[in-house]
mmCIF file of the N, C-alpha and C atoms, coordinates in Angstrom:
data_MODEL
# 
_entry.id   MODEL 
# 
loop_
_atom_site.group_PDB 
_atom_site.id 
_atom_site.type_symbol 
_atom_site.label_atom_id 
_atom_site.label_alt_id 
_atom_site.label_comp_id 
_atom_site.label_asym_id 
_atom_site.label_entity_id 
_atom_site.label_seq_id 
_atom_site.pdbx_PDB_ins_code 
_atom_site.Cartn_x 
_atom_site.Cartn_y 
_atom_site.Cartn_z 
_atom_site.occupancy 
_atom_site.B_iso_or_equiv 
_atom_site.pdbx_formal_charge 
_atom_site.auth_seq_id 
_atom_site.auth_comp_id 
_atom_site.auth_asym_id 
_atom_site.auth_atom_id 
_atom_site.pdbx_PDB_model_num 
ATOM 1   N N  . MET A 1 1  ? 5.365   -7.584  -24.291 1.00 0.00 ? 1  MET A N  1 
ATOM 2   C CA . MET A 1 1  ? 4.979   -7.669  -22.893 1.00 0.00 ? 1  MET A CA 1 
ATOM 3   C C  . MET A 1 1  ? 3.465   -7.844  -22.809 1.00 0.00 ? 1  MET A C  1 
ATOM 4   N N  . ASN A 1 2  ? 3.060   -8.757  -21.977 1.00 0.00 ? 2  ASN A N  1 
ATOM 5   C CA . ASN A 1 2  ? 1.645   -9.023  -21.802 1.00 0.00 ? 2  ASN A CA 1 
ATOM 6   C C  . ASN A 1 2  ? 1.141   -8.224  -20.602 1.00 0.00 ? 2  ASN A C  1 
ATOM 7   N N  . PHE A 1 3  ? 0.322   -7.226  -20.862 1.00 0.00 ? 3  PHE A N  1 
ATOM 8   C CA . PHE A 1 3  ? -0.154  -6.347  -19.791 1.00 0.00 ? 3  PHE A CA 1 
ATOM 9   C C  . PHE A 1 3  ? -1.113  -7.053  -18.849 1.00 0.00 ? 3  PHE A C  1 
ATOM 10  N N  . GLU A 1 4  ? -1.736  -8.132  -19.305 1.00 0.00 ? 4  GLU A N  1 
ATOM 11  C CA . GLU A 1 4  ? -2.664  -8.847  -18.443 1.00 0.00 ? 4  GLU A CA 1 
ATOM 12  C C  . GLU A 1 4  ? -1.945  -9.524  -17.282 1.00 0.00 ? 4  GLU A C  1 
ATOM 13  N N  . ASP A 1 5  ? -0.676  -9.840  -17.466 1.00 0.00 ? 5  ASP A N  1 
ATOM 14  C CA . ASP A 1 5  ? 0.084   -10.520 -16.417 1.00 0.00 ? 5  ASP A CA 1 
ATOM 15  C C  . ASP A 1 5  ? 0.652   -9.550  -15.387 1.00 0.00 ? 5  ASP A C  1 
ATOM 16  N N  . SER A 1 6  ? 0.781   -8.280  -15.753 1.00 0.00 ? 6  SER A N  1 
ATOM 17  C CA . SER A 1 6  ? 1.349   -7.324  -14.800 1.00 0.00 ? 6  SER A CA 1 
ATOM 18  C C  . SER A 1 6  ? 0.237   -6.776  -13.913 1.00 0.00 ? 6  SER A C  1 
ATOM 19  N N  . PRO A 1 7  ? 0.537   -6.623  -12.633 1.00 0.00 ? 7  PRO A N  1 
ATOM 20  C CA . PRO A 1 7  ? -0.502  -6.111  -11.728 1.00 0.00 ? 7  PRO A CA 1 
ATOM 21  C C  . PRO A 1 7  ? -0.858  -4.670  -12.070 1.00 0.00 ? 7  PRO A C  1 
ATOM 22  N N  . ALA A 1 8  ? -2.105  -4.323  -11.892 1.00 0.00 ? 8  ALA A N  1 
ATOM 23  C CA . ALA A 1 8  ? -2.544  -2.955  -12.148 1.00 0.00 ? 8  ALA A CA 1 
ATOM 24  C C  . ALA A 1 8  ? -1.906  -2.031  -11.110 1.00 0.00 ? 8  ALA A C  1 
ATOM 25  N N  . GLU A 1 9  ? -1.640  -0.822  -11.541 1.00 0.00 ? 9  GLU A N  1 
ATOM 26  C CA . GLU A 1 9  ? -1.119  0.164   -10.602 1.00 0.00 ? 9  GLU A CA 1 
ATOM 27  C C  . GLU A 1 9  ? -2.173  0.405   -9.531  1.00 0.00 ? 9  GLU A C  1 
ATOM 28  N N  . PRO A 1 10 ? -1.801  0.388   -8.285  1.00 0.00 ? 10 PRO A N  1 
ATOM 29  C CA . PRO A 1 10 ? -2.797  0.665   -7.253  1.00 0.00 ? 10 PRO A CA 1 
ATOM 30  C C  . PRO A 1 10 ? -3.267  2.117   -7.330  1.00 0.00 ? 10 PRO A C  1 
ATOM 31  N N  . VAL A 1 11 ? -4.527  2.313   -7.063  1.00 0.00 ? 11 VAL A N  1 
ATOM 32  C CA . VAL A 1 11 ? -5.086  3.662   -7.034  1.00 0.00 ? 11 VAL A CA 1 
ATOM 33  C C  . VAL A 1 11 ? -4.565  4.343   -5.770  1.00 0.00 ? 11 VAL A C  1 
ATOM 34  N N  . PRO A 1 12 ? -4.021  5.562   -5.889  1.00 0.00 ? 12 PRO A N  1 
ATOM 35  C CA . PRO A 1 12 ? -3.579  6.257   -4.676  1.00 0.00 ? 12 PRO A CA 1 
ATOM 36  C C  . PRO A 1 12 ? -4.736  6.370   -3.682  1.00 0.00 ? 12 PRO A C  1 
ATOM 37  N N  . PHE A 1 13 ? -4.414  6.291   -2.410  1.00 0.00 ? 13 PHE A N  1 
ATOM 38  C CA . PHE A 1 13 ? -5.446  6.284   -1.378  1.00 0.00 ? 13 PHE A CA 1 
ATOM 39  C C  . PHE A 1 13 ? -6.373  7.494   -1.476  1.00 0.00 ? 13 PHE A C  1 
ATOM 40  N N  . GLY A 1 14 ? -5.810  8.680   -1.666  1.00 0.00 ? 14 GLY A N  1 
ATOM 41  C CA . GLY A 1 14 ? -6.633  9.879   -1.760  1.00 0.00 ? 14 GLY A CA 1 
ATOM 42  C C  . GLY A 1 14 ? -7.650  9.790   -2.884  1.00 0.00 ? 14 GLY A C  1 
ATOM 43  N N  . ARG A 1 15 ? -7.236  9.271   -4.034  1.00 0.00 ? 15 ARG A N  1 
ATOM 44  C CA . ARG A 1 15 ? -8.163  9.129   -5.164  1.00 0.00 ? 15 ARG A CA 1 
ATOM 45  C C  . ARG A 1 15 ? -9.208  8.053   -4.870  1.00 0.00 ? 15 ARG A C  1 
ATOM 46  N N  . TRP A 1 16 ? -8.799  6.988   -4.189  1.00 0.00 ? 16 TRP A N  1 
ATOM 47  C CA . TRP A 1 16 ? -9.753  5.938   -3.820  1.00 0.00 ? 16 TRP A CA 1 
ATOM 48  C C  . TRP A 1 16 ? -10.837 6.524   -2.920  1.00 0.00 ? 16 TRP A C  1 
ATOM 49  N N  . VAL A 1 17 ? -10.435 7.349   -1.961  1.00 0.00 ? 17 VAL A N  1 
ATOM 50  C CA . VAL A 1 17 ? -11.417 7.982   -1.069  1.00 0.00 ? 17 VAL A CA 1 
ATOM 51  C C  . VAL A 1 17 ? -12.414 8.799   -1.888  1.00 0.00 ? 17 VAL A C  1 
ATOM 52  N N  . LEU A 1 18 ? -11.912 9.583   -2.829  1.00 0.00 ? 18 LEU A N  1 
ATOM 53  C CA . LEU A 1 18 ? -12.795 10.414  -3.647  1.00 0.00 ? 18 LEU A CA 1 
ATOM 54  C C  . LEU A 1 18 ? -13.775 9.575   -4.469  1.00 0.00 ? 18 LEU A C  1 
ATOM 55  N N  . GLN A 1 19 ? -13.397 8.357   -4.816  1.00 0.00 ? 19 GLN A N  1 
ATOM 56  C CA . GLN A 1 19 ? -14.285 7.469   -5.579  1.00 0.00 ? 19 GLN A CA 1 
ATOM 57  C C  . GLN A 1 19 ? -15.421 6.905   -4.728  1.00 0.00 ? 19 GLN A C  1 
ATOM 58  N N  . GLN A 1 20 ? -15.355 7.089   -3.429  1.00 0.00 ? 20 GLN A N  1 
ATOM 59  C CA . GLN A 1 20 ? -16.369 6.531   -2.518  1.00 0.00 ? 20 GLN A CA 1 
ATOM 60  C C  . GLN A 1 20 ? -17.522 7.503   -2.263  1.00 0.00 ? 20 GLN A C  1 
ATOM 61  N N  . ILE A 1 21 ? -17.663 8.514   -3.101  1.00 0.00 ? 21 ILE A N  1 
ATOM 62  C CA . ILE A 1 21 ? -18.627 9.595   -2.883  1.00 0.00 ? 21 ILE A CA 1 
ATOM 63  C C  . ILE A 1 21 ? -20.072 9.095   -2.761  1.00 0.00 ? 21 ILE A C  1 
ATOM 64  N N  . ASP A 1 22 ? -20.422 8.023   -3.450  1.00 0.00 ? 22 ASP A N  1 
ATOM 65  C CA . ASP A 1 22 ? -21.796 7.510   -3.409  1.00 0.00 ? 22 ASP A CA 1 
ATOM 66  C C  . ASP A 1 22 ? -21.997 6.450   -2.334  1.00 0.00 ? 22 ASP A C  1 
ATOM 67  N N  . ARG A 1 23 ? -20.974 6.190   -1.586  1.00 0.00 ? 23 ARG A N  1 
ATOM 68  C CA . ARG A 1 23 ? -21.050 5.176   -0.545  1.00 0.00 ? 23 ARG A CA 1 
ATOM 69  C C  . ARG A 1 23 ? -21.779 5.737   0.683   1.00 0.00 ? 23 ARG A C  1 
ATOM 70  N N  . GLY A 1 24 ? -22.481 4.895   1.382   1.00 0.00 ? 24 GLY A N  1 
ATOM 71  C CA . GLY A 1 24 ? -23.173 5.327   2.586   1.00 0.00 ? 24 GLY A CA 1 
ATOM 72  C C  . GLY A 1 24 ? -22.224 5.400   3.767   1.00 0.00 ? 24 GLY A C  1 
ATOM 73  N N  . GLY A 1 25 ? -22.750 5.851   4.874   1.00 0.00 ? 25 GLY A N  1 
ATOM 74  C CA . GLY A 1 25 ? -21.999 5.860   6.121   1.00 0.00 ? 25 GLY A CA 1 
ATOM 75  C C  . GLY A 1 25 ? -20.897 6.894   6.159   1.00 0.00 ? 25 GLY A C  1 
ATOM 76  N N  . PHE A 1 26 ? -20.010 6.688   7.128   1.00 0.00 ? 26 PHE A N  1 
ATOM 77  C CA . PHE A 1 26 ? -18.957 7.673   7.360   1.00 0.00 ? 26 PHE A CA 1 
ATOM 78  C C  . PHE A 1 26 ? -17.926 7.724   6.239   1.00 0.00 ? 26 PHE A C  1 
ATOM 79  N N  . ILE A 1 27 ? -17.690 6.607   5.552   1.00 0.00 ? 27 ILE A N  1 
ATOM 80  C CA . ILE A 1 27 ? -16.729 6.647   4.441   1.00 0.00 ? 27 ILE A CA 1 
ATOM 81  C C  . ILE A 1 27 ? -17.275 7.535   3.325   1.00 0.00 ? 27 ILE A C  1 
ATOM 82  N N  . GLY A 1 28 ? -18.575 7.454   3.066   1.00 0.00 ? 28 GLY A N  1 
ATOM 83  C CA . GLY A 1 28 ? -19.194 8.347   2.094   1.00 0.00 ? 28 GLY A CA 1 
ATOM 84  C C  . GLY A 1 28 ? -19.098 9.800   2.523   1.00 0.00 ? 28 GLY A C  1 
ATOM 85  N N  . GLU A 1 29 ? -19.294 10.040  3.826   1.00 0.00 ? 29 GLU A N  1 
ATOM 86  C CA . GLU A 1 29 ? -19.171 11.404  4.356   1.00 0.00 ? 29 GLU A CA 1 
ATOM 87  C C  . GLU A 1 29 ? -17.731 11.905  4.227   1.00 0.00 ? 29 GLU A C  1 
ATOM 88  N N  . LEU A 1 30 ? -16.780 11.024  4.469   1.00 0.00 ? 30 LEU A N  1 
ATOM 89  C CA . LEU A 1 30 ? -15.365 11.374  4.305   1.00 0.00 ? 30 LEU A CA 1 
ATOM 90  C C  . LEU A 1 30 ? -15.092 11.768  2.856   1.00 0.00 ? 30 LEU A C  1 
ATOM 91  N N  . ALA A 1 31 ? -15.631 11.001  1.914   1.00 0.00 ? 31 ALA A N  1 
ATOM 92  C CA . ALA A 1 31 ? -15.432 11.297  0.491   1.00 0.00 ? 31 ALA A CA 1 
ATOM 93  C C  . ALA A 1 31 ? -16.043 12.645  0.123   1.00 0.00 ? 31 ALA A C  1 
ATOM 94  N N  . LYS A 1 32 ? -17.224 12.929  0.648   1.00 0.00 ? 32 LYS A N  1 
ATOM 95  C CA . LYS A 1 32 ? -17.878 14.212  0.348   1.00 0.00 ? 32 LYS A CA 1 
ATOM 96  C C  . LYS A 1 32 ? -17.053 15.375  0.896   1.00 0.00 ? 32 LYS A C  1 
ATOM 97  N N  . ALA A 1 33 ? -16.538 15.217  2.113   1.00 0.00 ? 33 ALA A N  1 
ATOM 98  C CA . ALA A 1 33 ? -15.704 16.264  2.702   1.00 0.00 ? 33 ALA A CA 1 
ATOM 99  C C  . ALA A 1 33 ? -14.417 16.446  1.893   1.00 0.00 ? 33 ALA A C  1 
ATOM 100 N N  . ALA A 1 34 ? -13.846 15.338  1.436   1.00 0.00 ? 34 ALA A N  1 
ATOM 101 C CA . ALA A 1 34 ? -12.616 15.393  0.644   1.00 0.00 ? 34 ALA A CA 1 
ATOM 102 C C  . ALA A 1 34 ? -12.854 16.122  -0.673  1.00 0.00 ? 34 ALA A C  1 
ATOM 103 N N  . LYS A 1 35 ? -14.002 15.873  -1.273  1.00 0.00 ? 35 LYS A N  1 
ATOM 104 C CA . LYS A 1 35 ? -14.298 16.485  -2.574  1.00 0.00 ? 35 LYS A CA 1 
ATOM 105 C C  . LYS A 1 35 ? -14.348 18.006  -2.502  1.00 0.00 ? 35 LYS A C  1 
ATOM 106 N N  . ILE A 1 36 ? -14.847 18.554  -1.402  1.00 0.00 ? 36 ILE A N  1 
ATOM 107 C CA . ILE A 1 36 ? -14.961 20.011  -1.311  1.00 0.00 ? 36 ILE A CA 1 
ATOM 108 C C  . ILE A 1 36 ? -13.712 20.675  -0.725  1.00 0.00 ? 36 ILE A C  1 
ATOM 109 N N  . ASP A 1 37 ? -12.745 19.864  -0.299  1.00 0.00 ? 37 ASP A N  1 
ATOM 110 C CA . ASP A 1 37 ? -11.498 20.385  0.276   1.00 0.00 ? 37 ASP A CA 1 
ATOM 111 C C  . ASP A 1 37 ? -10.467 20.562  -0.840  1.00 0.00 ? 37 ASP A C  1 
ATOM 112 N N  . ARG A 1 38 ? -10.201 21.805  -1.201  1.00 0.00 ? 38 ARG A N  1 
ATOM 113 C CA . ARG A 1 38 ? -9.261  22.077  -2.297  1.00 0.00 ? 38 ARG A CA 1 
ATOM 114 C C  . ARG A 1 38 ? -7.853  21.557  -2.016  1.00 0.00 ? 38 ARG A C  1 
ATOM 115 N N  . ALA A 1 39 ? -7.492  21.441  -0.756  1.00 0.00 ? 39 ALA A N  1 
ATOM 116 C CA . ALA A 1 39 ? -6.132  21.005  -0.398  1.00 0.00 ? 39 ALA A CA 1 
ATOM 117 C C  . ALA A 1 39 ? -6.067  19.515  -0.061  1.00 0.00 ? 39 ALA A C  1 
ATOM 118 N N  . PHE A 1 40 ? -7.158  18.777  -0.313  1.00 0.00 ? 40 PHE A N  1 
ATOM 119 C CA . PHE A 1 40 ? -7.152  17.340  -0.033  1.00 0.00 ? 40 PHE A CA 1 
ATOM 120 C C  . PHE A 1 40 ? -6.063  16.663  -0.863  1.00 0.00 ? 40 PHE A C  1 
ATOM 121 N N  . PRO A 1 41 ? -5.244  15.814  -0.227  1.00 0.00 ? 41 PRO A N  1 
ATOM 122 C CA . PRO A 1 41 ? -4.139  15.165  -0.953  1.00 0.00 ? 41 PRO A CA 1 
ATOM 123 C C  . PRO A 1 41 ? -4.632  14.031  -1.856  1.00 0.00 ? 41 PRO A C  1 
ATOM 124 N N  . LYS A 1 42 ? -5.028  14.369  -3.081  1.00 0.00 ? 42 LYS A N  1 
ATOM 125 C CA . LYS A 1 42 ? -5.606  13.387  -4.013  1.00 0.00 ? 42 LYS A CA 1 
ATOM 126 C C  . LYS A 1 42 ? -4.691  12.191  -4.262  1.00 0.00 ? 42 LYS A C  1 
ATOM 127 N N  . ASP A 1 43 ? -3.410  12.445  -4.362  1.00 0.00 ? 43 ASP A N  1 
ATOM 128 C CA . ASP A 1 43 ? -2.465  11.352  -4.599  1.00 0.00 ? 43 ASP A CA 1 
ATOM 129 C C  . ASP A 1 43 ? -1.774  10.940  -3.305  1.00 0.00 ? 43 ASP A C  1 
ATOM 130 N N  . GLY A 1 44 ? -2.375  11.323  -2.197  1.00 0.00 ? 44 GLY A N  1 
ATOM 131 C CA . GLY A 1 44 ? -1.756  11.088  -0.901  1.00 0.00 ? 44 GLY A CA 1 
ATOM 132 C C  . GLY A 1 44 ? -1.975  9.692   -0.343  1.00 0.00 ? 44 GLY A C  1 
ATOM 133 N N  . SER A 1 45 ? -1.116  9.350   0.575   1.00 0.00 ? 45 SER A N  1 
ATOM 134 C CA . SER A 1 45 ? -1.179  8.101   1.326   1.00 0.00 ? 45 SER A CA 1 
ATOM 135 C C  . SER A 1 45 ? -2.199  8.249   2.450   1.00 0.00 ? 45 SER A C  1 
ATOM 136 N N  . PRO A 1 46 ? -2.542  7.148   3.112   1.00 0.00 ? 46 PRO A N  1 
ATOM 137 C CA . PRO A 1 46 ? -3.414  7.274   4.285   1.00 0.00 ? 46 PRO A CA 1 
ATOM 138 C C  . PRO A 1 46 ? -2.857  8.247   5.322   1.00 0.00 ? 46 PRO A C  1 
ATOM 139 N N  . GLU A 1 47 ? -1.531  8.269   5.484   1.00 0.00 ? 47 GLU A N  1 
ATOM 140 C CA . GLU A 1 47 ? -0.921  9.169   6.460   1.00 0.00 ? 47 GLU A CA 1 
ATOM 141 C C  . GLU A 1 47 ? -1.118  10.633  6.051   1.00 0.00 ? 47 GLU A C  1 
ATOM 142 N N  . ALA A 1 48 ? -0.997  10.920  4.747   1.00 0.00 ? 48 ALA A N  1 
ATOM 143 C CA . ALA A 1 48 ? -1.191  12.289  4.257   1.00 0.00 ? 48 ALA A CA 1 
ATOM 144 C C  . ALA A 1 48 ? -2.639  12.734  4.475   1.00 0.00 ? 48 ALA A C  1 
ATOM 145 N N  . VAL A 1 49 ? -3.578  11.820  4.235   1.00 0.00 ? 49 VAL A N  1 
ATOM 146 C CA . VAL A 1 49 ? -4.991  12.148  4.441   1.00 0.00 ? 49 VAL A CA 1 
ATOM 147 C C  . VAL A 1 49 ? -5.270  12.338  5.934   1.00 0.00 ? 49 VAL A C  1 
ATOM 148 N N  . ARG A 1 50 ? -4.685  11.483  6.759   1.00 0.00 ? 50 ARG A N  1 
ATOM 149 C CA . ARG A 1 50 ? -4.849  11.594  8.216   1.00 0.00 ? 50 ARG A CA 1 
ATOM 150 C C  . ARG A 1 50 ? -4.322  12.954  8.702   1.00 0.00 ? 50 ARG A C  1 
ATOM 151 N N  . LYS A 1 51 ? -3.182  13.370  8.182   1.00 0.00 ? 51 LYS A N  1 
ATOM 152 C CA . LYS A 1 51 ? -2.599  14.659  8.556   1.00 0.00 ? 51 LYS A CA 1 
ATOM 153 C C  . LYS A 1 51 ? -3.535  15.794  8.154   1.00 0.00 ? 51 LYS A C  1 
ATOM 154 N N  . ARG A 1 52 ? -4.115  15.705  6.956   1.00 0.00 ? 52 ARG A N  1 
ATOM 155 C CA . ARG A 1 52 ? -5.033  16.740  6.484   1.00 0.00 ? 52 ARG A CA 1 
ATOM 156 C C  . ARG A 1 52 ? -6.277  16.810  7.369   1.00 0.00 ? 52 ARG A C  1 
ATOM 157 N N  . LEU A 1 53 ? -6.806  15.654  7.752   1.00 0.00 ? 53 LEU A N  1 
ATOM 158 C CA . LEU A 1 53 ? -7.973  15.638  8.643   1.00 0.00 ? 53 LEU A CA 1 
ATOM 159 C C  . LEU A 1 53 ? -7.647  16.332  9.962   1.00 0.00 ? 53 LEU A C  1 
ATOM 160 N N  . SER A 1 54 ? -6.469  16.053  10.496  1.00 0.00 ? 54 SER A N  1 
ATOM 161 C CA . SER A 1 54 ? -6.055  16.669  11.757  1.00 0.00 ? 54 SER A CA 1 
ATOM 162 C C  . SER A 1 54 ? -5.926  18.182  11.609  1.00 0.00 ? 54 SER A C  1 
ATOM 163 N N  . GLU A 1 55 ? -5.348  18.621  10.477  1.00 0.00 ? 55 GLU A N  1 
ATOM 164 C CA . GLU A 1 55 ? -5.203  20.059  10.228  1.00 0.00 ? 55 GLU A CA 1 
ATOM 165 C C  . GLU A 1 55 ? -6.567  20.755  10.169  1.00 0.00 ? 55 GLU A C  1 
ATOM 166 N N  . GLN A 1 56 ? -7.564  20.025  9.696   1.00 0.00 ? 56 GLN A N  1 
ATOM 167 C CA . GLN A 1 56 ? -8.902  20.595  9.542   1.00 0.00 ? 56 GLN A CA 1 
ATOM 168 C C  . GLN A 1 56 ? -9.749  20.458  10.806  1.00 0.00 ? 56 GLN A C  1 
ATOM 169 N N  . GLY A 1 57 ? -9.213  19.789  11.821  1.00 0.00 ? 57 GLY A N  1 
ATOM 170 C CA . GLY A 1 57 ? -9.957  19.613  13.068  1.00 0.00 ? 57 GLY A CA 1 
ATOM 171 C C  . GLY A 1 57 ? -11.138 18.663  12.916  1.00 0.00 ? 57 GLY A C  1 
ATOM 172 N N  . ALA A 1 58 ? -10.959 17.642  12.111  1.00 0.00 ? 58 ALA A N  1 
ATOM 173 C CA . ALA A 1 58 ? -12.041 16.680  11.868  1.00 0.00 ? 58 ALA A CA 1 
ATOM 174 C C  . ALA A 1 58 ? -12.437 15.982  13.159  1.00 0.00 ? 58 ALA A C  1 
ATOM 175 N N  . ASP A 1 59 ? -13.712 15.629  13.240  1.00 0.00 ? 59 ASP A N  1 
ATOM 176 C CA . ASP A 1 59 ? -14.189 14.961  14.451  1.00 0.00 ? 59 ASP A CA 1 
ATOM 177 C C  . ASP A 1 59 ? -13.747 13.497  14.482  1.00 0.00 ? 59 ASP A C  1 
ATOM 178 N N  . PRO A 1 60 ? -13.838 12.849  15.634  1.00 0.00 ? 60 PRO A N  1 
ATOM 179 C CA . PRO A 1 60 ? -13.376 11.460  15.769  1.00 0.00 ? 60 PRO A CA 1 
ATOM 180 C C  . PRO A 1 60 ? -14.040 10.487  14.798  1.00 0.00 ? 60 PRO A C  1 
ATOM 181 N N  . ASP A 1 61 ? -15.304 10.752  14.428  1.00 0.00 ? 61 ASP A N  1 
ATOM 182 C CA . ASP A 1 61 ? -15.974 9.863   13.471  1.00 0.00 ? 61 ASP A CA 1 
ATOM 183 C C  . ASP A 1 61 ? -15.265 9.850   12.119  1.00 0.00 ? 61 ASP A C  1 
ATOM 184 N N  . MET A 1 62 ? -14.756 11.000  11.699  1.00 0.00 ? 62 MET A N  1 
ATOM 185 C CA . MET A 1 62 ? -14.048 11.063  10.409  1.00 0.00 ? 62 MET A CA 1 
ATOM 186 C C  . MET A 1 62 ? -12.718 10.317  10.489  1.00 0.00 ? 62 MET A C  1 
ATOM 187 N N  . HIS A 1 63 ? -12.063 10.383  11.637  1.00 0.00 ? 63 HIS A N  1 
ATOM 188 C CA . HIS A 1 63 ? -10.815 9.631   11.797  1.00 0.00 ? 63 HIS A CA 1 
ATOM 189 C C  . HIS A 1 63 ? -11.106 8.129   11.801  1.00 0.00 ? 63 HIS A C  1 
ATOM 190 N N  . GLU A 1 64 ? -12.214 7.742   12.409  1.00 0.00 ? 64 GLU A N  1 
ATOM 191 C CA . GLU A 1 64 ? -12.609 6.330   12.400  1.00 0.00 ? 64 GLU A CA 1 
ATOM 192 C C  . GLU A 1 64 ? -12.957 5.893   10.979  1.00 0.00 ? 64 GLU A C  1 
ATOM 193 N N  . ALA A 1 65 ? -13.646 6.753   10.229  1.00 0.00 ? 65 ALA A N  1 
ATOM 194 C CA . ALA A 1 65 ? -13.968 6.449   8.830   1.00 0.00 ? 65 ALA A CA 1 
ATOM 195 C C  . ALA A 1 65 ? -12.692 6.289   8.018   1.00 0.00 ? 65 ALA A C  1 
ATOM 196 N N  . LEU A 1 66 ? -11.705 7.118   8.303   1.00 0.00 ? 66 LEU A N  1 
ATOM 197 C CA . LEU A 1 66 ? -10.434 7.020   7.600   1.00 0.00 ? 66 LEU A CA 1 
ATOM 198 C C  . LEU A 1 66 ? -9.767  5.676   7.873   1.00 0.00 ? 66 LEU A C  1 
ATOM 199 N N  . ASP A 1 67 ? -9.810  5.227   9.122   1.00 0.00 ? 67 ASP A N  1 
ATOM 200 C CA . ASP A 1 67 ? -9.239  3.915   9.459   1.00 0.00 ? 67 ASP A CA 1 
ATOM 201 C C  . ASP A 1 67 ? -9.955  2.811   8.687   1.00 0.00 ? 67 ASP A C  1 
ATOM 202 N N  . ASP A 1 68 ? -11.295 2.881   8.644   1.00 0.00 ? 68 ASP A N  1 
ATOM 203 C CA . ASP A 1 68 ? -12.073 1.881   7.904   1.00 0.00 ? 68 ASP A CA 1 
ATOM 204 C C  . ASP A 1 68 ? -11.767 1.947   6.411   1.00 0.00 ? 68 ASP A C  1 
ATOM 205 N N  . ALA A 1 69 ? -11.664 3.164   5.882   1.00 0.00 ? 69 ALA A N  1 
ATOM 206 C CA . ALA A 1 69 ? -11.368 3.345   4.463   1.00 0.00 ? 69 ALA A CA 1 
ATOM 207 C C  . ALA A 1 69 ? -9.996  2.770   4.117   1.00 0.00 ? 69 ALA A C  1 
ATOM 208 N N  . GLU A 1 70 ? -9.038  2.972   5.005   1.00 0.00 ? 70 GLU A N  1 
ATOM 209 C CA . GLU A 1 70 ? -7.689  2.442   4.745   1.00 0.00 ? 70 GLU A CA 1 
ATOM 210 C C  . GLU A 1 70 ? -7.721  0.915   4.650   1.00 0.00 ? 70 GLU A C  1 
ATOM 211 N N  . LEU A 1 71 ? -8.473  0.273   5.531   1.00 0.00 ? 71 LEU A N  1 
ATOM 212 C CA . LEU A 1 71 ? -8.586  -1.189  5.477   1.00 0.00 ? 71 LEU A CA 1 
ATOM 213 C C  . LEU A 1 71 ? -9.231  -1.647  4.177   1.00 0.00 ? 71 LEU A C  1 
ATOM 214 N N  . ASP A 1 72 ? -10.307 -0.960  3.751   1.00 0.00 ? 72 ASP A N  1 
ATOM 215 C CA . ASP A 1 72 ? -10.979 -1.311  2.496   1.00 0.00 ? 72 ASP A CA 1 
ATOM 216 C C  . ASP A 1 72 ? -10.052 -1.105  1.311   1.00 0.00 ? 72 ASP A C  1 
ATOM 217 N N  . TRP A 1 73 ? -9.321  0.007   1.308   1.00 0.00 ? 73 TRP A N  1 
ATOM 218 C CA . TRP A 1 73 ? -8.397  0.330   0.214   1.00 0.00 ? 73 TRP A CA 1 
ATOM 219 C C  . TRP A 1 73 ? -7.306  -0.743  0.102   1.00 0.00 ? 73 TRP A C  1 
ATOM 220 N N  . LYS A 1 74 ? -6.757  -1.144  1.234   1.00 0.00 ? 74 LYS A N  1 
ATOM 221 C CA . LYS A 1 74 ? -5.694  -2.164  1.228   1.00 0.00 ? 74 LYS A CA 1 
ATOM 222 C C  . LYS A 1 74 ? -6.231  -3.505  0.730   1.00 0.00 ? 74 LYS A C  1 
ATOM 223 N N  . ALA A 1 75 ? -7.509  -3.782  0.990   1.00 0.00 ? 75 ALA A N  1 
ATOM 224 C CA . ALA A 1 75 ? -8.110  -5.052  0.583   1.00 0.00 ? 75 ALA A CA 1 
ATOM 225 C C  . ALA A 1 75 ? -8.485  -5.059  -0.910  1.00 0.00 ? 75 ALA A C  1 
ATOM 226 N N  . SER A 1 76 ? -8.553  -3.884  -1.525  1.00 0.00 ? 76 SER A N  1 
ATOM 227 C CA . SER A 1 76 ? -8.994  -3.839  -2.921  1.00 0.00 ? 76 SER A CA 1 
ATOM 228 C C  . SER A 1 76 ? -7.851  -4.065  -3.886  1.00 0.00 ? 76 SER A C  1 
# 
């Protein structure tokens, strides 16, 4: 089997968010908040992360950052 021909496994959304720690703007802030949250869903979907933000009472800017992050993640 030629591994170069098979698509790479997509990075789970939660892990992708954590990789954005050095990014500027609200997505970077989202990543920083995720890193210090012990219950952050690392292997979670955008919906799981959205649910966690709601449970934590995140402000509207973080929800907007999550929407932007989801678009970037889907494009990668």
